[in-house]
C-alpha positions in Angstrom: -23.2 -41.3 40.0 -19.5 -41.4 41.0 -17.4 -38.1 40.9 -15.8 -38.9 37.5 -19.2 -39.2 36.0 -20.2 -35.9 37.6 -17.2 -34.2 36.0 -18.1 -35.7 32.6 -21.6 -34.5 33.0 -20.1 -31.0 33.2 -18.2 -31.6 30.0 -21.4 -32.7 28.3 -23.1 -29.5 29.5 -20.1 -27.4 28.1 -20.4 -29.2 24.8 -24.1 -28.5 24.6 -23.4 -24.8 25.4 -20.8 -24.7 22.7 -23.2 -26.2 20.2 -25.8 -23.7 21.1 -23.3 -20.8 20.9 -22.0 -21.8 17.5 -25.6 -22.0 16.2 -27.0 -18.8 17.7 -24.5 -16.5 19.5 -21.7 -16.5 17.0 -23.8 -15.5 14.0 -25.5 -12.7 15.9 -22.1 -11.5 17.3 -20.5 -10.9 13.9 -23.7 -9.9 12.1 -24.0 -13.2 10.1 -27.3 -14.2 8.4 -28.7 -17.2 10.3 -29.6 -19.0 7.0 -27.4 -22.2 6.9 -25.9 -23.5 3.7 -26.3 -27.2 3.5 -24.1 -27.7 0.5 -21.7 -25.6 -1.4 -24.2 -25.2 -4.3 -27.0 -23.7 -2.1 -27.1 -19.9 -1.7 -30.0 -17.7 -1.0 -29.8 -14.5 -3.0 -29.4 -11.2 -1.3 -29.1 -7.7 -2.7 -25.6 -6.2 -2.6 -27.0 -2.7 -2.3 -26.7 -2.9 1.5 -22.9 -2.6 1.4 -20.2 -5.0 2.5 -21.5 -7.8 4.8 -20.9 -11.4 5.9 -23.8 -13.1 4.3 -23.6 -16.7 5.7 -21.4 -19.1 7.6 -21.4 -22.9 7.1 -19.4 -26.1 7.3 -18.6 -28.0 4.1 -18.4 -31.8 4.0 -14.7 -31.8 4.9 -15.4 -29.9 8.1 -14.0 -26.5 6.9 -15.6 -23.2 7.8 -17.1 -21.3 4.9 -17.8 -17.5 5.3 -19.5 -15.7 2.3 -18.8 -12.0 2.0 -21.2 -10.1 -0.3 -19.7 -7.0 -1.9 -21.8 -4.0 -2.9 -22.4 -3.0 -6.5 -19.6 -0.6 -7.5 -21.9 2.0 -8.9 -24.3 2.1 -6.0 -22.1 3.1 -3.0 -19.7 5.9 -2.5 -16.2 5.0 -1.7 -16.4 6.6 1.7 -19.5 4.3 2.5 -17.5 1.3 1.4 -14.6 2.2 3.6 -16.9 2.7 6.6 -18.7 -0.6 6.0 -15.5 -2.4 5.4 -14.1 -1.0 8.7 -17.3 -2.2 10.5 -17.0 -5.6 8.9 -13.3 -5.8 10.0 -14.3 -4.8 13.5 -16.9 -7.6 13.6 -14.4 -10.1 12.3 -12.0 -9.1 15.0 -14.7 -9.4 17.7 -15.5 -12.9 16.3 -11.8 -13.7 16.5 -11.7 -12.6 20.1 -14.7 -14.7 20.9 -13.3 -17.7 19.1 -10.2 -17.3 21.2 -12.1 -17.3 24.4 -14.0 -20.4 23.3 -10.8 -22.0 22.3 -9.2 -21.5 25.7 -12.2 -23.0 27.4 -12.3 -25.9 24.9 -8.7 -26.7 25.3 -9.1 -26.8 29.1 -12.1 -29.2 28.8 -10.3 -31.1 26.0 -7.4 -31.9 28.3 -9.9 -33.3 30.8 -11.6 -35.3 28.1 -8.2 -36.8 27.0 -7.5 -37.7 30.6 -10.9 -39.3 30.8 -10.3 -41.2 27.5 -7.1 -42.5 28.9 -8.8 -43.7 32.1 -11.6 -45.3 30.1 -9.2 -47.2 27.9 -7.3 -48.4 31.0 -10.7 -49.4 32.6 -11.6 -51.2 29.5 -8.4 -53.2 29.4 -8.8 -54.0 33.1 -12.3 -55.1 32.4 -11.2 -57.5 29.7 -8.6 -58.8 32.1 -11.1 -59.2 34.8 -13.6 -60.8 32.3 -10.9 -63.3 31.3 -10.2 -64.1 35.0 -13.7 -63.6 36.4 -13.7 -67.0 37.9 -11.2 -65.7 40.5 -13.4 -62.7 41.5 -16.5 -62.4 43.5 -19.6 -62.2 41.3 -20.8 -59.0 43.1 -17.6 -57.0 42.3 -17.8 -58.2 38.7 -21.4 -57.0 38.3 -20.6 -53.5 39.7 -17.7 -53.1 37.4 -19.7 -54.2 34.4 -22.4 -51.7 35.2 -19.9 -48.8 35.4 -18.5 -49.9 32.0 -22.0 -50.0 30.5 -22.5 -46.4 31.7 -19.3 -45.2 30.1 -19.6 -47.0 26.8 -22.1 -44.5 25.3 -19.7 -41.6 26.0 -17.1 -42.9 23.7 -18.8 -41.6 20.5 -19.5 -38.3 22.3 -15.8 -37.9 23.1 -14.9 -38.6 19.5 -17.4 -35.9 18.4 -15.9 -33.5 21.0 -12.5 -34.0 19.5 -13.9 -33.3 16.1 -15.5 -30.1 17.4 -12.3 -29.0 19.0 -10.6 -29.5 15.6 -13.3 -27.5 13.9 -12.7 -24.6 16.4 -9.1 -24.6 15.4 -10.1 -24.4 11.7 -12.4 -21.5 12.7 -9.5 -19.7 14.2 -7.4 -20.1 11.0 -10.3 -19.0 8.7 -10.8 -15.9 10.9 -7.1 -15.1 10.8 -7.1 -15.3 7.0 -10.2 -13.3 6.6 -9.0 -10.6 8.9 -5.7 -10.4 6.9 -7.5 -10.1 3.6 -9.9 -7.4 5.0 -7.0 -5.5 6.5 -5.2 -5.5 3.1 -8.3 -4.3 1.3 -8.8 -1.6 3.9 -5.3 -0.4 3.4 -5.7 -0.4 -0.4 -9.0 1.5 -0.4 -7.7 3.9 2.3 -4.7 4.8 0.1 -6.9 5.2 -2.9 -9.3 7.4 -0.9 -6.4 9.6 0.2 -5.3 10.1 -3.4 -8.8 10.9 -4.4 -9.2 13.4 -1.6 -5.9 15.0 -2.4 -7.0 15.5 -6.0 -10.2 17.0 -4.8 -8.1 19.5 -2.7 -6.0 20.4 -5.7 -9.1 20.9 -7.9 -10.6 23.1 -5.2 -7.5 25.1 -4.8 -7.3 25.6 -8.6 -11.0 26.8 -8.6 -10.3 29.2 -5.7 -7.3 30.7 -7.5 -9.4 31.1 -10.6 -12.1 32.8 -8.5 -9.4 35.1 -6.9 -8.3 36.2 -10.4 -11.9 37.4 -11.0 -11.7 39.7 -7.9 -11.3 43.3 -8.8 -9.3 45.5 -6.4 -11.2 45.9 -3.1 -12.1 48.7 -0.9 -10.8 48.7 2.7 -13.5 47.9 5.2 -11.8 46.7 8.3 -8.4 46.2 10.1 -8.0 43.5 12.7 -5.0 42.5 14.9 -2.3 43.2 15.6 -0.3 39.9 15.6 2.9 40.4 17.3 5.7 38.7 15.3 8.8 39.8 17.1 10.2 42.4 19.6 13.5 43.8 18.4 15.4 46.9 17.4 14.9 50.5 18.4 11.7 52.4 18.6 11.7 53.2 14.9 12.4 50.9 11.9 11.0 48.9 9.0 10.5 45.2 8.0 9.0 43.8 4.9 8.6 41.0 2.4 8.4 41.1 -1.4 4.8 41.2 -2.7 5.9 39.9 -6.1 8.0 37.0 -4.7 6.9 33.4 -5.5 5.0 31.4 -2.9 8.2 29.5 -1.9 10.2 32.7 -1.4 9.3 34.1 2.0 12.4 36.2 2.7 12.1 39.0 5.3 14.2 42.2 5.2 14.9 44.2 8.4 16.0 47.9 8.6 16.5 49.2 12.1 16.4 53.0 12.9 15.3 55.9 10.6 18.7 57.4 9.8 22.5 56.9 10.1 22.3 53.3 9.0 23.2 51.3 5.8 22.7 47.7 7.1 19.9 45.6 5.7 19.5 42.1 7.3 17.8 39.3 5.5 16.1 36.2 6.8 14.9 33.2 4.7 11.5 33.1 6.3 9.3 34.5 9.1 10.3 31.6 11.3 14.0 32.5 10.8 13.2 36.1 11.5 11.5 35.2 14.7 14.4 33.0 15.9 17.0 35.5 14.7 18.6 33.1 12.2 20.0 35.8 9.8 20.9 34.5 6.3 22.7 37.5 4.7 23.6 41.1 5.4 23.7 43.9 2.8 25.7 47.1 3.2 24.0 49.8 1.2 26.0 52.4 -0.7 24.1 55.2 0.9 22.3 55.8 4.3 18.6 55.9 4.2 16.1 58.5 5.5 13.0 57.5 7.4 11.3 54.1 7.6 9.2 54.1 4.5 11.2 51.8 2.3 9.7 49.0 0.2 11.0 45.7 -1.4 9.4 45.2 -4.8 10.3 42.5 -7.4 13.7 41.7 -5.8 14.9 45.2 -5.3 14.9 47.7 -2.4 13.6 51.2 -3.0 14.5 53.8 -0.4 15.0 57.5 0.1 18.6 58.6 0.2 19.5 60.5 3.4 19.3 64.3 3.3 17.9 64.3 -0.3 14.7 63.7 -2.3 16.6 61.1 -4.4 15.0 57.6 -4.7 17.4 54.6 -4.9 16.7 51.3 -6.5 19.1 48.6 -5.1 19.3 45.0 -6.4 19.6 42.3 -3.7 20.8 39.8 -6.3 23.6 41.9 -7.7 24.4 44.1 -4.7 24.3 47.2 -7.0 22.3 50.4 -7.5 20.2 49.8 -10.6 18.6 53.3 -10.7 18.3 56.6 -8.8 16.2 59.6 -9.5 15.3 62.9 -7.8 11.6 63.3 -6.9 11.0 66.7 -8.2 9.7 69.3 -5.6 9.4 66.7 -2.9 10.2 68.0 0.6 12.8 66.1 2.6 14.8 66.1 5.8 11.8 66.7 8.1 10.2 69.5 6.0 7.0 67.5 5.4 7.2 64.3 7.6 4.4 62.3 9.2 3.3 63.4 12.7 6.1 61.4 14.3 8.9 63.1 12.4 11.9 60.8 11.7 12.7 62.1 8.2 9.6 60.4 7.0 9.0 63.0 4.2 9.0 60.5 1.3 7.0 57.2 1.7 7.6 54.5 -0.9 5.0 51.8 -1.2 3.6 49.1 -3.5 0.2 47.6 -4.1 -1.7 45.5 -6.7 -1.2 48.2 -9.3 2.5 48.9 -8.9 5.1 51.3 -7.2 4.1 54.5 -5.6 5.7 57.5 -3.8 3.7 59.6 -1.3 5.2 63.0 -0.3 4.4 66.7 -0.1 5.5 69.7 -2.0 5.5 73.5 -1.5 3.5 73.8 -4.8 0.7 71.8 -3.2 0.9 73.8 0.1 2.4 70.9 2.1 -0.5 68.6 1.2 0.0 65.0 0.1 1.0 64.2 -3.5 0.6 60.7 -4.9 2.9 59.6 -7.7 3.0 56.4 -9.6 6.5 55.3 -10.5 8.1 53.3 -13.2 9.8 50.5 -11.2 12.7 50.3 -13.6 13.6 53.9 -14.2 11.8 55.6 -11.2 10.3 58.0 -13.6 7.0 59.6 -12.4 4.2 58.2 -14.6 1.4 60.2 -13.1 0.7 62.4 -10.1 -2.4 63.3 -8.0 -2.5 66.3 -5.7 -4.7 65.8 -2.5 -5.9 68.3 0.0 -4.7 66.4 3.1 -1.8 68.0 5.0 1.1 65.7 5.1 2.2 66.8 8.6 -1.3 65.8 10.0 -1.0 62.3 8.8 0.1 59.6 11.2 1.0 57.0 8.4 -0.4 56.0 5.0 -0.5 53.0 2.7 -1.9 52.1 -0.8 -4.4 49.4 -1.6 -5.6 48.9 -5.2 -4.7 52.5 -6.2 -6.3 54.1 -3.2 -4.3 55.9 -0.6 -5.5 55.4 3.0 -4.3 57.9 5.6 -4.3 57.5 9.4 -5.0 60.5 11.6 -2.3 59.8 14.2 0.7 57.5 15.0 -0.4 57.3 18.7 -3.1 55.5 20.6 -6.6 55.9 19.2 -5.4 56.1 15.6 -7.8 55.2 12.8 -7.9 55.4 9.0 -9.4 58.8 8.6 -9.0 59.7 4.9 -8.8 57.9 1.6 -8.0 59.1 -2.0 -8.8 57.1 -5.1 -6.4 57.6 -8.0 -8.9 55.8 -10.3 -11.6 58.4 -9.7 -9.5 61.3 -8.4 -11.9 61.7 -5.5 -11.5 61.5 -1.7 -13.7 60.7 1.3 -13.4 60.7 5.0 -13.5 57.3 6.6 -13.7 55.9 10.1 -11.8 52.6 10.2 -10.3 52.1 13.7 -7.4 49.7 14.5 -5.7 48.7 17.7 -2.4 50.6 18.2 -1.3 48.2 20.9 2.2 49.6 21.5 1.2 53.3 21.2 3.7 54.5 18.6 3.6 53.4 14.9 6.6 54.5 12.8 6.0 52.3 9.7 2.7 51.0 8.1 2.7 49.3 4.7 0.4 47.0 2.8 1.6 43.8 1.2 -0.6 42.7 -1.7 0.5 39.1 -1.6 -0.2 38.6 2.1 -3.2 40.9 2.1 -1.8 42.3 5.4 -0.4 45.5 6.8 3.3 45.3 8.1 3.9 47.7 11.0 6.7 48.7 13.2 5.0 49.6 16.5 7.4 50.9 19.2 10.1 48.2 18.7 7.5 45.5 17.9 7.2 44.0 14.5 3.4 43.3 14.0 1.0 42.3 11.3 -2.6 43.6 10.8 -5.2 41.7 8.8 -7.3 43.7 6.3 -10.9 43.1 5.1 -11.6 44.3 1.6 -14.9 44.6 -0.1 -14.6 43.0 -3.6 -16.7 43.2 -6.7 -16.7 39.9 -8.7 -16.0 40.3 -12.4 -18.4 38.4 -14.7 -17.9 37.3 -18.2 -20.1 40.1 -19.4 -17.8 42.7 -17.9 -15.3 44.4 -20.3 
């Protein structure tokens, strides 16, 4: 066979390979059922419980590609399973699209050769007719050879026509795949958005349930202290920083009071992030100097001990005015009964889940700690408890759920050593260590909203996490 016929033989081989690929490889590539639909009315039933799938692929009488997608029953599959199966189907369609594209490139290359061959054949046929008309002028031998070549080429004409039809069908395949991919992508986006909303609602419901559960928690008993987390390094060796335990979730203001005496400036920051970066939002100039570092912000007001007195001041941040002041009867002040580190820390104001408290010592109680619950509006003492723990031996103290916890030192190796319950008027010795990382604590207060201890540790503002033991209330509890 002459070289052109050898080339055409390669084309026929390619066509046979394409036909075999379209009948076997393509269905297995995209996960299609190999069952062929002979007419648009014929469809073998299949259970939709298996999830999204391409059921069958066929060609209708007009030569268009038909792909049947079977959807699962809505009440049988979870939405997450549908989304996953839809993504898998979309990936298969995309893989099929890529394979079709590769086939198309190869087809177009061969098709160009076919067109060239077709042109040559038409030209050869015209020449043959011309030669046949004028065969008397040619030698009989040459005429016979030319006729034999034409006889060999004539059966290829229908094959070439079929090849052109197949090439057109591949183009239709590409269009169908493109359309199906677009539809599936749209469905995926819609289902994905719906799943997000559903997931968001589940999170909201879970959060509500958790909050309801938290409301059932009674006040807990301190079991463990972990940390510290260093928030910032600033100020002198002594000072205080705090947030309002009664503030809303969106209100995260921080107040900062450097030094333990001879100061009246309170600095405010809108958030912990602003505090860390030093982006101060407001400054307050108090009417009196404070004593010590044991101040507290509670329900929008600052409570502090007035310098060189046992007077407690309530100062409103909103109005910039003193709302109340009252002398804490018999309370020692000005380093008479301070904590072990001194610093005029005679009167310690603090707040917990129950309310506002003052911790101090009196001569009447032999210098031992006295706990008083205060009215947050008038500063009147509502009730007092006298303990047997010497105030000068305490490193620091804080209240959690009406129980006073006292540390044995402000230096390295400190631990919560003693507790006194105002609910039962009983005490116990404890052994709850914590890491005094910077060796000198001059302020340690509990924040009920954050469930954390705020501390000023040798010029470092740090946080300690606390672990509480809770008892869950039941509906049978009164």
